[in-house]
C-alpha positions in Angstrom: 59.0 166.3 75.6 61.1 166.6 78.7 62.0 163.9 81.1 59.2 164.8 83.5 56.6 164.7 81.1 58.0 161.5 79.4 57.5 159.7 82.9 54.1 161.4 83.5 53.1 160.2 80.0 54.4 156.7 80.8 52.6 156.1 83.8 49.5 158.0 82.7 49.3 155.5 79.4 50.5 152.5 81.2 47.7 150.5 80.1 47.3 152.1 76.6 48.7 149.9 73.9 46.9 151.7 71.4 48.7 154.9 69.1 52.0 156.1 69.0 54.8 157.5 71.0 57.8 159.4 69.8 61.2 158.6 70.5 61.9 161.4 73.4 58.8 159.7 75.2 60.3 156.1 74.8 64.1 157.1 75.6 63.3 159.5 78.6 61.1 156.6 80.0 63.7 154.2 79.5 66.3 156.3 81.0 64.0 156.9 84.2 63.7 152.9 84.6 67.2 152.5 84.3 68.4 155.2 86.6 65.4 154.2 89.0 66.7 150.2 89.2 70.3 151.5 89.4 69.9 154.0 92.2 67.6 151.6 94.2 69.8 148.6 93.7 72.9 150.9 94.9 70.9 152.2 97.9 69.3 148.5 98.7 73.0 146.9 98.4 74.4 149.4 101.0 71.6 149.6 103.4 70.4 145.9 103.0 73.6 144.1 101.9 72.5 143.1 98.8 68.5 142.5 99.1 67.0 143.1 96.1 63.0 143.3 97.0 62.6 146.9 96.7 64.1 146.8 93.1 62.1 143.7 92.1 59.0 146.1 93.5 60.3 149.1 91.5 60.7 146.8 88.2 57.1 145.3 89.2 55.6 149.0 88.9 57.6 150.1 85.7 57.3 146.9 83.7 53.7 147.5 82.4 54.3 151.2 81.8 57.7 150.3 80.0 56.1 147.9 78.1 53.5 149.9 76.7 55.4 153.0 75.9 57.9 150.4 74.0 54.7 149.0 72.0 53.6 152.5 70.9 56.9 153.5 69.9 57.1 150.3 67.3 53.9 151.2 66.1 55.1 155.1 65.5 58.0 153.5 63.2 55.1 151.5 61.5 56.0 147.9 62.9 53.4 146.2 65.1 54.0 146.8 68.9 54.3 143.0 69.7 57.7 142.6 68.1 59.1 144.1 71.3 58.1 140.6 72.7 60.5 138.7 70.6 63.5 139.3 72.6 61.7 137.8 75.6 60.3 134.7 74.0 63.7 133.7 72.9 64.9 133.8 76.7 62.2 131.5 77.5 62.7 129.2 75.0 66.7 129.2 75.8 65.2 128.8 79.5 63.2 125.5 78.5 65.9 124.2 76.5 68.7 125.0 79.4 66.4 123.2 81.4 66.0 120.2 79.5 69.8 119.5 79.4 70.2 120.4 83.4 67.5 117.3 83.5 69.5 115.0 81.8 72.7 115.9 83.5 71.1 115.3 86.6 69.7 112.0 85.5 73.3 111.0 84.4 74.9 111.9 87.6 72.0 110.1 89.7 72.1 107.0 87.3 75.9 107.0 86.8 75.5 105.8 83.3 75.6 107.7 80.1 72.2 107.9 78.8 71.4 107.4 75.2 70.3 111.0 74.8 73.7 112.4 75.7 74.4 112.7 71.9 71.3 114.7 72.1 72.2 116.9 74.6 75.3 118.2 72.3 72.8 119.4 70.0 70.7 121.2 72.6 73.7 122.9 73.7 74.3 124.3 70.5 70.7 125.1 70.3 71.1 127.3 73.6 74.0 128.8 71.7 71.8 129.7 68.8 69.1 131.1 70.9 72.0 133.2 72.6 73.0 134.7 69.3 69.6 135.1 68.4 68.4 137.1 71.5 71.7 139.3 71.0 70.7 139.7 67.2 66.9 140.3 68.4 67.9 142.9 70.8 70.1 145.0 68.7 67.2 144.9 65.9 64.6 146.5 68.4 67.1 148.8 69.5 67.5 150.1 66.0 63.9 150.1 65.7 63.2 152.1 68.5 66.3 154.7 67.3 64.6 155.3 64.1 62.5 158.2 63.3 58.9 158.2 63.5 57.0 157.6 60.2 55.8 160.8 58.7 51.8 161.1 58.8 49.4 158.7 59.8 49.8 155.4 59.8 48.0 151.9 60.7 48.2 152.9 64.3 47.1 156.2 64.0 47.9 159.9 63.3 51.4 161.4 63.8 52.1 162.4 67.5 52.5 166.0 68.1 55.8 167.4 68.8 55.5 168.8 72.3 
């Protein structure tokens, strides 16, 4: 599969979470998303002084197609596609914990006291660190899975895609 074929396929199957996608389709589409966001960001920075509206719009446009191709890629390796959401779930959990810590710190500043929960803040900070490590590990595992060969023959997610 060529770069252009992968990009076309990614957009044509933007809402298709069934079936399988081979490595070239995923990695060419990944390259398209990366280069597209980078190029738009550079142009925006030069022309608009750092406002990132066009980059955000591009990312919104490619979000679902990229999620779908990643989902199908995991299914091609014999794994459930929802695993691709794991790193995002860790980010959300980190944000919730970090927000809780920020709230407690603001309360300390406003009150001028050290609330009894301050000992708990250390535990929450450790949890944020643990979640950060978990994020790196989850991301590395997803990248590893994406780089693995296709599962030979039919699997639970459909027949093996034909080589194009």
